[in-house]
DSSP file (Angstrom, degrees, kcal/mol; ACC not computed):
  #  RESIDUE AA STRUCTURE BP1 BP2  ACC     N-H-->O    O-->H-N    N-H-->O    O-->H-N    TCO  KAPPA ALPHA  PHI   PSI    X-CA   Y-CA   Z-CA
    1    1 A X              0   0    0      0, 0.0     2,-0.3     0, 0.0    69,-0.1   0.000 360.0 360.0 360.0 133.7  -62.1 -142.5   64.2
    2    2 A X        -     0   0    0     67,-0.3    67,-3.2     2,-0.0     2,-0.3  -0.589 360.0-146.9 -78.7 136.3  -61.8 -141.0   60.7
    3    3 A X  B >>  -A   68   0A   0     -2,-0.3     3,-1.0    65,-0.3     4,-0.8  -0.723  20.9-121.1-101.7 152.9  -58.9 -142.3   58.6
    4    4 A X  H >> S+     0   0    0     63,-3.0     4,-2.1    -2,-0.3     3,-1.1   0.886 114.9  57.4 -57.5 -39.8  -57.0 -140.3   56.1
    5    5 A X  H 34 S+     0   0    0      1,-0.3    -1,-0.3    62,-0.2     6,-0.1   0.724  97.8  62.1 -66.7 -20.6  -58.0 -142.8   53.4
    6    6 A X  H <4 S+     0   0    0     -3,-1.0    -1,-0.3     1,-0.2    -2,-0.2   0.772 110.1  39.9 -72.7 -25.1  -61.6 -142.2   54.2
    7    7 A X  H << S+     0   0    0     -3,-1.1     2,-0.5    -4,-0.8    -2,-0.2   0.857 122.4  35.1 -90.1 -40.8  -61.2 -138.6   53.1
    8    8 A X  S >< S-     0   0    0     -4,-2.1     3,-1.1    45,-0.0    -1,-0.2  -0.964  75.8-133.2-123.1 127.1  -59.0 -139.0   50.1
    9    9 A X  T 3  S+     0   0    0     -2,-0.5     5,-0.1     1,-0.3    -3,-0.1  -0.555  96.1   9.6 -71.9 139.4  -59.1 -141.9   47.6
   10   10 A X  T 3> S+     0   0    0     -2,-0.2     4,-1.9    -5,-0.1     5,-0.3   0.792  88.2 162.0  64.0  28.4  -55.6 -143.2   46.9
   11   11 A X  H <>  +     0   0    0     -3,-1.1     4,-3.7     1,-0.2     5,-0.3   0.872  57.1  51.1 -52.4 -55.8  -54.3 -141.1   49.7
   12   12 A X  H  > S+     0   0    0      1,-0.2     4,-2.5     2,-0.2    -1,-0.2   0.894 113.4  43.3 -59.9 -45.0  -50.9 -142.5   50.6
   13   13 A X  H  > S+     0   0    0     -3,-0.2     4,-2.3     2,-0.2    -1,-0.2   0.952 119.9  42.1 -64.5 -48.5  -49.5 -142.5   47.1
   14   14 A X  H  X S+     0   0    0     -4,-1.9     4,-2.5     2,-0.2    -2,-0.2   0.905 114.7  50.7 -66.7 -41.6  -50.8 -139.1   46.2
   15   15 A X  H  X S+     0   0    0     -4,-3.7     4,-2.2    -5,-0.3    -1,-0.2   0.932 110.5  49.8 -61.0 -45.6  -49.8 -137.6   49.6
   16   16 A X  H  X S+     0   0    0     -4,-2.5     4,-2.9    -5,-0.3    -2,-0.2   0.913 111.0  49.8 -59.5 -43.5  -46.3 -139.0   49.3
   17   17 A X  H  X S+     0   0    0     -4,-2.3     4,-2.1     1,-0.2    -1,-0.2   0.911 110.7  49.1 -62.4 -42.7  -46.0 -137.5   45.8
   18   18 A X  H  <>S+     0   0    0     -4,-2.5     5,-2.3     2,-0.2     6,-1.7   0.851 113.4  46.9 -67.7 -33.7  -47.2 -134.1   47.0
   19   19 A X  H ><5S+     0   0    0     -4,-2.2     3,-1.2     4,-0.2    -2,-0.2   0.936 112.7  49.1 -69.7 -46.9  -44.7 -134.2   49.9
   20   20 A X  H 3<5S+     0   0    0     -4,-2.9    -2,-0.2     1,-0.3    -1,-0.2   0.830 112.4  48.1 -63.1 -32.6  -41.9 -135.3   47.6
   21   21 A X  T 3<5S-     0   0    0     -4,-2.1    -1,-0.3    -5,-0.2    -2,-0.2   0.457 117.1-113.1 -89.6  -0.5  -42.6 -132.6   45.1
   22   22 A X  T < 5S+     0   0    0     -3,-1.2    21,-0.4    -4,-0.3    22,-0.3   0.619  85.7 114.5  85.3  13.4  -42.8 -129.9   47.8
   23   23 A X  S   <S+     0   0    0     -5,-2.3    18,-2.1    -6,-0.2     2,-0.4   0.758  80.1  36.7 -86.6 -25.5  -46.5 -129.1   47.6
   24   24 A X  E    S-B   40   0B   0     -6,-1.7     2,-0.5    16,-0.2    -2,-0.3  -0.989  74.2-147.8-126.2 137.4  -47.3 -130.4   51.0
   25   25 A X  E     -B   39   0B   0     14,-3.5    14,-2.2    -2,-0.4     2,-0.5  -0.908   9.6-163.3-104.6 126.7  -45.1 -130.1   54.1
   26   26 A X  E     -B   38   0B   0     -2,-0.5     2,-0.5    12,-0.2    12,-0.2  -0.953   8.2-175.1-111.1 121.6  -45.2 -132.9   56.6
   27   27 A X  E     -B   37   0B   0     10,-2.2    10,-2.3    -2,-0.5     2,-0.1  -0.969  16.4-139.2-122.4 121.5  -43.7 -132.1   60.0
   28   28 A X  E     -B   36   0B   0     -2,-0.5     8,-0.2     8,-0.2     2,-0.2  -0.467  27.0-106.0 -76.9 147.8  -43.4 -134.8   62.7
   29   29 A X        -     0   0    0      6,-2.4     6,-0.1     3,-0.7    -1,-0.1  -0.516  26.0-130.1 -68.5 138.5  -44.2 -133.9   66.3
   30   30 A X  S    S+     0   0    0      1,-0.2     3,-0.2    -2,-0.2    -1,-0.1   0.807 104.2  28.4 -65.2 -29.4  -40.9 -133.7   68.4
   31   31 A X  S    S+     0   0    0      1,-0.2     2,-0.4     2,-0.0    -1,-0.2   0.714 128.2  39.9-101.5 -25.7  -42.2 -136.0   71.2
   32   32 A X    >   -     0   0    0      1,-0.1     3,-2.5     3,-0.1    -3,-0.7  -0.739  65.4-178.9-125.9  81.1  -44.6 -138.2   69.2
   33   33 A X  T 3  S+     0   0    0     -2,-0.4    -1,-0.1     1,-0.3    31,-0.1   0.636  76.8  69.3 -62.6 -14.5  -43.0 -138.9   65.9
   34   34 A X  T 3  S+     0   0    0     -6,-0.1    30,-2.7    29,-0.1     2,-0.4   0.690  88.6  79.7 -74.6 -16.2  -46.0 -140.9   64.7
   35   35 A X  E <   - C   0  63B   0     -3,-2.5    -6,-2.4    28,-0.2     2,-0.4  -0.785  62.3-178.4 -93.9 132.6  -48.0 -137.7   64.6
   36   36 A X  E     -BC  28  62B   0     26,-2.6    26,-2.4    -2,-0.4     2,-0.5  -0.972  20.5-145.1-128.2 144.6  -47.5 -135.4   61.6
   37   37 A X  E     -BC  27  61B   0    -10,-2.3   -10,-2.2    -2,-0.4     2,-0.5  -0.935  18.7-152.5-105.2 132.4  -49.0 -132.0   60.7
   38   38 A X  E     +BC  26  60B   0     22,-3.1    21,-2.3    -2,-0.5    22,-1.5  -0.913  19.3 170.2-110.9 127.5  -49.7 -131.5   57.0
   39   39 A X  E     -BC  25  58B   0    -14,-2.2   -14,-3.5    -2,-0.5    19,-0.3  -0.987  36.3-114.2-133.8 142.9  -49.6 -128.0   55.5
   40   40 A X  E     -B   24   0B   0     17,-2.3   -16,-0.2    -2,-0.4     2,-0.1  -0.484  42.9-125.1 -68.7 151.8  -49.7 -126.8   51.9
   41   41 A X     >  -     0   0    0    -18,-2.1     4,-1.7    -2,-0.1     5,-0.1  -0.390  18.5-105.7 -96.8 172.3  -46.5 -125.1   51.1
   42   42 A X  H  > S+     0   0    0      1,-0.2     4,-3.0     2,-0.2     5,-0.2   0.848 121.9  60.8 -61.6 -34.7  -45.6 -121.6   49.7
   43   43 A X  H  > S+     0   0    0    -21,-0.4     4,-2.6     1,-0.2    -1,-0.2   0.903 102.3  51.4 -59.6 -42.1  -44.9 -123.4   46.4
   44   44 A X  H  >>S+     0   0    0    -22,-0.3     5,-2.0   -21,-0.2     4,-0.9   0.940 113.3  43.7 -59.4 -48.7  -48.5 -124.6   46.3
   45   45 A X  H  <5S+     0   0    0     -4,-1.7     3,-0.3     3,-0.2    -2,-0.2   0.916 115.1  48.4 -65.3 -43.8  -49.8 -121.1   46.9
   46   46 A X  H  <5S+     0   0    0     -4,-3.0    -1,-0.2     1,-0.2    -2,-0.2   0.911 120.0  37.0 -64.6 -42.8  -47.4 -119.5   44.4
   47   47 A X  H  <5S-     0   0    0     -4,-2.6    -1,-0.2    -5,-0.2    -2,-0.2   0.486 104.2-129.6 -87.9  -3.4  -48.2 -122.0   41.7
   48   48 A X  T  <5 +     0   0    0     -4,-0.9     2,-1.5    -3,-0.3    -3,-0.2   0.906  45.3 165.3  53.8  45.4  -51.9 -122.2   42.6
   49   49 A X      < +     0   0    0     -5,-2.0     2,-0.4    -6,-0.2    -1,-0.2  -0.523  11.9 165.8 -90.8  67.5  -51.6 -126.0   42.7
   50   50 A X        +     0   0    0     -2,-1.5     2,-0.3    -3,-0.1    -5,-0.0  -0.732   3.8 142.3 -92.6 130.7  -54.9 -126.5   44.5
   51   51 A X     >  -     0   0    0     -2,-0.4     4,-2.6     0, 0.0     5,-0.3  -0.860  68.3 -75.7-149.1-178.1  -56.5 -129.9   44.7
   52   52 A X  H  > S+     0   0    0     -2,-0.3     4,-0.8     1,-0.2     5,-0.1   0.814 130.0  45.9 -57.6 -30.3  -58.5 -131.9   47.3
   53   53 A X  H  > S+     0   0    0      2,-0.2     4,-1.9     1,-0.1     3,-0.3   0.953 114.0  43.4 -77.6 -52.7  -55.2 -132.6   49.2
   54   54 A X  H  4 S+     0   0    0      1,-0.2   -14,-0.3     2,-0.2    -2,-0.2   0.844 112.8  54.2 -66.4 -31.5  -53.6 -129.2   49.2
   55   55 A X  H  < S+     0   0    0     -4,-2.6    21,-2.7     1,-0.2    -1,-0.2   0.846 114.1  41.4 -67.7 -32.5  -57.0 -127.6   50.1
   56   56 A X  H  < S+     0   0    0     -4,-0.8     2,-1.9    -3,-0.3    17,-0.2   0.729  94.6  83.9 -86.7 -24.0  -57.4 -129.9   53.1
   57   57 A X     <  +     0   0    0     -4,-1.9   -17,-2.3     1,-0.2    -1,-0.2  -0.553  48.8 122.1 -87.7  80.6  -53.8 -129.7   54.3
   58   58 A X  E    S-C   39   0B   0     -2,-1.9   -19,-0.2   -19,-0.3    -1,-0.2  -0.384 104.1 -31.1-133.0  49.3  -53.9 -126.5   56.3
   59   59 A X  E    S+     0   0B   0    -21,-2.3     2,-0.4     1,-0.2   -20,-0.2   0.635  86.8 166.9 104.3  21.8  -52.9 -127.9   59.7
   60   60 A X  E     -C   38   0B   0    -22,-1.5   -22,-3.1    12,-0.1     2,-0.5  -0.568  19.9-157.4 -70.6 124.5  -54.3 -131.4   59.3
   61   61 A X  E     +CD  37  71B   0     10,-2.6     9,-2.4    -2,-0.4    10,-1.8  -0.913  19.2 166.1-110.2 129.7  -52.8 -133.7   62.0
   62   62 A X  E     -CD  36  69B   0    -26,-2.4   -26,-2.6    -2,-0.5     2,-0.8  -0.944  41.7-117.5-139.8 160.1  -52.7 -137.4   61.5
   63   63 A X  E  >  -C   35   0B   0      5,-2.9     4,-3.0    -2,-0.3     5,-0.4  -0.883  24.1-161.7 -95.9 109.0  -51.2 -140.5   63.0
   64   64 A X  T  4 S+     0   0    0    -30,-2.7    -1,-0.1    -2,-0.8   -29,-0.1   0.665  86.5  55.3 -71.8 -14.2  -49.1 -141.9   60.1
   65   65 A X  T  4 S+     0   0    0    -31,-0.4    -1,-0.2     1,-0.1   -30,-0.1   0.861 123.8  21.7 -82.2 -38.1  -48.8 -145.3   61.7
   66   66 A X  T  4 S-     0   0    0     -3,-0.2    -2,-0.2   -32,-0.2     3,-0.1   0.649  96.5-127.0-102.5 -19.0  -52.6 -145.9   62.0
   67   67 A X     <  +     0   0    0     -4,-3.0   -63,-3.0     1,-0.3   -62,-0.2   0.445  58.0 148.2  83.0   0.4  -53.9 -143.5   59.4
   68   68 A X  B     -A    3   0A   0     -5,-0.4    -5,-2.9   -65,-0.2     2,-0.6  -0.441  49.3-128.9 -70.5 138.2  -56.2 -141.8   62.0
   69   69 A X  E     -D   62   0B   0    -67,-3.2   -67,-0.3    -7,-0.2    -7,-0.3  -0.797  24.8-177.6 -84.7 125.2  -56.9 -138.1   61.7
   70   70 A X  E     +     0   0B   0     -9,-2.4     2,-0.3    -2,-0.6    -8,-0.2   0.825  68.9   7.4 -92.9 -38.7  -56.3 -136.5   65.0
   71   71 A X  E     -D   61   0B   0    -10,-1.8   -10,-2.6   -12,-0.0     2,-0.5  -0.981  60.6-165.5-149.7 134.0  -57.3 -132.9   64.2
   72   72 A X        -     0   0    0     -2,-0.3   -12,-0.1   -12,-0.2     3,-0.1  -0.952  12.9-163.7-125.5 112.7  -58.9 -131.5   61.1
   73   73 A X        -     0   0    0     -2,-0.5     2,-0.1   -17,-0.2   -14,-0.1  -0.110  40.0 -66.4 -81.7-177.5  -58.9 -127.7   60.6
   74   74 A X        -     0   0    0    -16,-0.1    -1,-0.2     1,-0.1     3,-0.1  -0.435  60.3-111.0 -62.1 144.3  -61.0 -125.6   58.4
   75   75 A X        -     0   0    0      1,-0.2   -19,-0.2    -2,-0.1    -1,-0.1  -0.276  46.4 -74.9 -70.4 166.5  -60.2 -126.2   54.7
   76   76 A X        -     0   0    0    -21,-2.7     2,-0.3   -22,-0.1    -1,-0.2  -0.350  52.4-173.4 -61.9 139.4  -58.5 -123.6   52.6
   77   77 A X        -     0   0    0     -3,-0.1     2,-0.3    -2,-0.0     8,-0.1  -0.915  14.6-127.9-131.3 163.2  -60.6 -120.6   51.6
   78   78 A X        -     0   0    0     -2,-0.3     2,-0.1     6,-0.1     8,-0.1  -0.794  18.2-110.4-117.0 153.2  -59.8 -117.8   49.3
   79   79 A X    >   -     0   0    0     -2,-0.3     3,-2.6     1,-0.1     6,-0.2  -0.461  48.7 -87.6 -75.4 149.6  -60.0 -114.0   49.5
   80   80 A X  T 3  S+     0   0    0      1,-0.3    -1,-0.1    -2,-0.1     7,-0.1  -0.370 119.8  29.1 -55.0 129.8  -62.5 -112.1   47.5
   81   81 A X  T 3  S+     0   0    0      5,-0.4    -1,-0.3     1,-0.4     6,-0.1   0.172  88.4 127.6  99.5 -18.3  -60.9 -111.5   44.1
   82   82 A X  S X  S-     0   0    0     -3,-2.6     3,-1.3     4,-0.1    -1,-0.4  -0.371  74.1-109.6 -67.0 153.8  -58.7 -114.6   44.1
   83   83 A X  T 3  S+     0   0    0      1,-0.3    -1,-0.1    -3,-0.1    -2,-0.0   0.866 117.0  38.4 -52.4 -42.6  -58.9 -116.7   41.0
   84   84 A X  T 3  S+     0   0    0     -5,-0.1    -1,-0.3     2,-0.1     2,-0.2   0.426  94.8 103.8 -94.2   1.2  -60.7 -119.6   42.8
   85   85 A X  S <  S-     0   0    0     -3,-1.3    -6,-0.1    -6,-0.2    -4,-0.1  -0.561  76.4-112.6 -81.6 145.6  -62.9 -117.4   45.1
   86   86 A X        -     0   0    0     -2,-0.2    -5,-0.4    -8,-0.1    -4,-0.1  -0.366  39.1-103.3 -66.7 157.8  -66.6 -117.0   44.3
   87   87 A X     >  -     0   0    0     -7,-0.1     4,-2.4     1,-0.1     5,-0.2  -0.334  30.2-106.5 -74.7 165.8  -67.6 -113.5   43.2
   88   88 A X  H  > S+     0   0    0      1,-0.2     4,-2.4     2,-0.2     5,-0.2   0.893 122.8  53.1 -59.6 -40.2  -69.4 -111.2   45.7
   89   89 A X  H  > S+     0   0    0      2,-0.2     4,-2.4     1,-0.2    -1,-0.2   0.915 108.4  49.4 -63.0 -43.4  -72.6 -111.7   43.7
   90   90 A X  H  > S+     0   0    0      2,-0.2     4,-1.7     1,-0.2    -2,-0.2   0.910 111.0  50.3 -62.7 -42.1  -72.2 -115.6   44.0
   91   91 A X  H  <>S+     0   0    0     -4,-2.4     5,-3.5     1,-0.2     4,-0.2   0.933 112.2  46.4 -60.9 -46.0  -71.6 -115.3   47.7
   92   92 A X  H ><5S+     0   0    0     -4,-2.4     3,-1.1     1,-0.2    -1,-0.2   0.863 108.9  55.2 -67.6 -35.9  -74.7 -113.2   48.3
   93   93 A X  H 3<5S+     0   0    0     -4,-2.4    -1,-0.2     1,-0.2    -2,-0.2   0.868 109.4  48.2 -61.9 -36.3  -76.8 -115.4   46.1
   94   94 A X  T 3<5S-     0   0    0     -4,-1.7    -1,-0.2    -5,-0.2    -2,-0.2   0.422 122.3-107.4 -84.9   1.6  -75.8 -118.4   48.3
   95   95 A X  T < 5 +     0   0    0     -3,-1.1    -3,-0.2    -4,-0.2    -2,-0.1   0.744  64.4 162.9  79.9  22.1  -76.6 -116.4   51.4
   96   96 A X      < -     0   0    0     -5,-3.5     2,-0.5    -6,-0.2    -1,-0.2  -0.266  34.4-130.0 -72.7 161.6  -72.9 -116.0   52.3
   97   97 A X        -     0   0    0      2,-0.0     2,-0.6    -2,-0.0    -1,-0.1  -0.949  11.7-145.8-114.3 133.2  -71.6 -113.5   54.7
   98   98 A X        +     0   0    0     -2,-0.5     2,-0.3   -10,-0.0   -10,-0.0  -0.876  30.0 160.9-100.9 125.7  -68.7 -111.2   53.8
   99   99 A X        -     0   0    0     -2,-0.6     2,-0.2     0, 0.0    -2,-0.0  -0.864  44.0 -88.4-134.1 167.7  -66.3 -110.4   56.6
  100  100 A X        -     0   0    0     -2,-0.3     2,-0.5     1,-0.0     0, 0.0  -0.540  36.5-142.2 -73.1 145.6  -62.8 -109.0   57.0
  101  101 A X        -     0   0    0     -2,-0.2     2,-0.4     0, 0.0   -22,-0.0  -0.958  14.4-161.5-112.3 125.0  -60.1 -111.7   57.1
  102  102 A X        -     0   0    0     -2,-0.5     2,-0.1     1,-0.0    -2,-0.0  -0.872  19.2-120.9-106.4 138.1  -57.2 -111.0   59.4
  103  103 A X        +     0   0    0     -2,-0.4     2,-0.3     1,-0.0    -1,-0.0  -0.462  59.9 106.5 -71.3 148.3  -53.9 -112.8   59.1
  104  104 A X        -     0   0    0     -2,-0.1     2,-0.3     2,-0.0    -1,-0.0  -0.958  64.7 -52.6 173.3-157.0  -52.9 -114.8   62.1
  105  105 A X        -     0   0    0     -2,-0.3     2,-0.6     2,-0.0     0, 0.0  -0.816  32.8-142.8-112.5 150.4  -52.5 -118.3   63.5
  106  106 A X        -     0   0    0     -2,-0.3     2,-0.5   -33,-0.0   -33,-0.0  -0.956  14.4-152.0-112.6 115.1  -54.9 -121.1   63.5
  107  107 A X              0   0    0     -2,-0.6    -2,-0.0     1,-0.1   -48,-0.0  -0.759 360.0 360.0 -87.7 127.7  -54.8 -123.3   66.6
  108  108 A X              0   0    0     -2,-0.5    -1,-0.1   -35,-0.1   -36,-0.1   0.379 360.0 360.0-104.4 360.0  -55.9 -126.9   66.0
């Protein structure tokens, strides 16, 4: 089983700081309080505070007692034209595919 600390160095301290400062939202499961879902917040998106943690916390589910990652979604990606997105030319050079992105929900 993959642990949160295996993905991020210094995880607990940094994760706690990002939660306390409102960049990551941690929501406990109503029946299984040891499980939390981690999501980047609107504050993160508005301030463009992207780092290895906020990019990965897009529905990341973990067991906060054991540190085990229970479900790991796709990492954050950016729309063409966003500051951190590659240009169309860069995507095509890397053999990328350009598709429409539809808003919706991601089931983990």
